N, C-alpha and C positions, 0 to 999 in steps of 0.2 A: 913574468913577462908582462910588459905593459902593452895595451892596445890603444888604438885611436878611437876617440868618441866623436861622433858627428852630432853636434847639438841640433835639437829640433824643438820647436815649440808649437803648441796648439794655437788655433786661430781664436782670436778674441773679438767678439761682436761688440762694438761701442754704440750704445743707444744714446742719441741726443734728443731729448724731449723738451728742452727749454732753450729759448733763445731770446736775447734782449737786444733792442736796437733804439736808435733815436732818430728823429726826423725833424727838420726845421726848414723854414721858408724865410728868405730875405728878399723883400720887395725892392725893386729898383729905386723907388723913391727914398726908402730908408738908407740904402747903400750910398746914394748920391749926397744926401743931406748929412751924413755922419762923417766926422773927422777920424773916427776909429774904424778899425777893421772888425766890424760887428760879427761877421760870420765866423771869423777865426776865434773871437772871444766866446761865442756861443758854442761852437763845436768843442773847444777846449773844456768848457764847463760841462757839456753833455758827456764828454769822455770820462771826466772825473765822476760824475753822477752814475754813469754806467758801471765804472769800476767799483763804486761803493755797493751798488746793487748786486753785482756778481759776488763780491767778497762776502756780503751778508748771506746770500743764498748758500754759498759753499760752506761757510763756517757753521751755519745752522743745520745743514744737511748731514754733517759728520758726527753730530751729537749721537751717542750711543751706538756708533758704528765700529768702534775698536773691539779687538778680541777681548774676551772675558778675562784672560790672564793679564791684560794690560790696564785694568781699571779696578776701582773699588778698593775695599779695605784689605784685601788679600791678594793684591797684584803680584806678579813675578812668576814667570814660567818655571823657574827652578826653585827659588826660595819661598814664594808664596807669602812673604812677610812684609810686602811693601804696602803701606797704607797710603793710597792716592786719594782717598775720600770718595764719597758718593752722595747723591741727593739725600737730604735729610741729616746726614752726618758728614759734612764736608771737611776736607783738610783745612785746618785753620792756619792760613799763611799770614804772618804778621811781620812787621819790620823789626820789632824787638820781642822774639817769641819767648813765652813762658814754657813751663814743662809740658803743657798740653797742646802747645802750638809749634809751628816749624817756620823757619825763615824761607825766603824765596830761593836761596842757593840750595838748601836742603831739598826743597820741592823739585828743583831742576835735577839734582843728583838722583833722586828717586826715579824720575822719568828716564834718566840715562840708564840706570840699572835695569829698568823694565825692558828697555830696548836691547841692552846687552844680553840679558837672559833669553831673548828671542833670536840672538845672533844677527841683529840688524846691522848692516855696514855703518861704520863710523863717519864716513864722508857722505854728506848730503842730508844730515839730520837737521831738523828745524823744530822750533817751538814758537807758539803764538800765545801771548798773554794779554790780559787787560792792562789798561794804562796804570792802574794803581800798583800792579805787580812790577811793571817796568820802573816805576818811581822807587819801589823798595830796592830793586836791583841797583839803580843808580846811587842809592844812599847806602848800599852795602860797602864792605871793604874793597870791592872791585872798583869803586869810584877813584881809587888811586892808580894812576897809570902804571906805576912800577909793579903793582901786584897783577894787573891784568895783562901785562906784556905789550900793551898798546903804546904808541908814541904820544897820544893825547888822551886825557881822561874822558870817560864817557859823559862826565858832567859838562865838559867843554864842547864836545862835538855832537852830543845827543844820541849817538849811535850805541846800541847795546852790544853789538859785535857778537862774539861767541863765548859760550860757557858750556863746559863739559861736552864739547863737540857739537852743540846745538847752535845754529844760526838763529838768533832771537829776533822776534817781531812783536810789536805792540799793535793792538787793534781795538778800536771802540766798537767794532761790528760783531764781536763775539756775542753769542746768546748768553743769557744769564740774568740774574737779579729779577727773577719772576717775569722777564719779558718772553720766556719760552716755557712751555708746560714742563719741560725736563728739569727746570731749576727753580728753587724757592728764592725768596728774598735774600739778598746778600750772598748768593751763590753764583760763582762764575767758573767756567772751565778754563784750564790751561791745556791746550792741545799740543801734542808733540808727535813727530812722525819722521818719515824719510821721504826723500824726493820721489821714490818709487811706490810710495803707499802711505797710509796713515796709521798712527798708533792709537 
């Protein structure tokens, strides 16, 4: 016999301890003497600079925050055989990989398997990679529109789109390359996760 469930959730306390803002002043003399809408230009630039600051803070704060089963040389909640690399022995992602290296598509497939083994929903997955990894992806076989299923090649529109259920993003704001204590020179993370959390 089936019964009815009444879903209930516990309360979650959201702590907000950091806030960023911008402030500017436009004197009447400057406004009158300018042919341009200076206030609009400055506020647009301030919004972009604020976005960069927030993105950098978020991306650096999630370093080392994923579950132990989703990182390192023995990742995978079921298999334990996914080498995702770690500081000191990173996964060598190359455009034309040799036996000891992997291609960008292989790296993304490994991230997908790690999420699959944790039963993470397929819709809403995302991955953020450095610009060099995005270039490798654009130069992979997916650059041909008929293979990716898109109407226009990613080489023509610059959009990475989706690979293995991940919506892909490129960011120059990822920590790495010794800019963060968690990474040595020539080491960068590729973060992957779900809209409801991080992996």
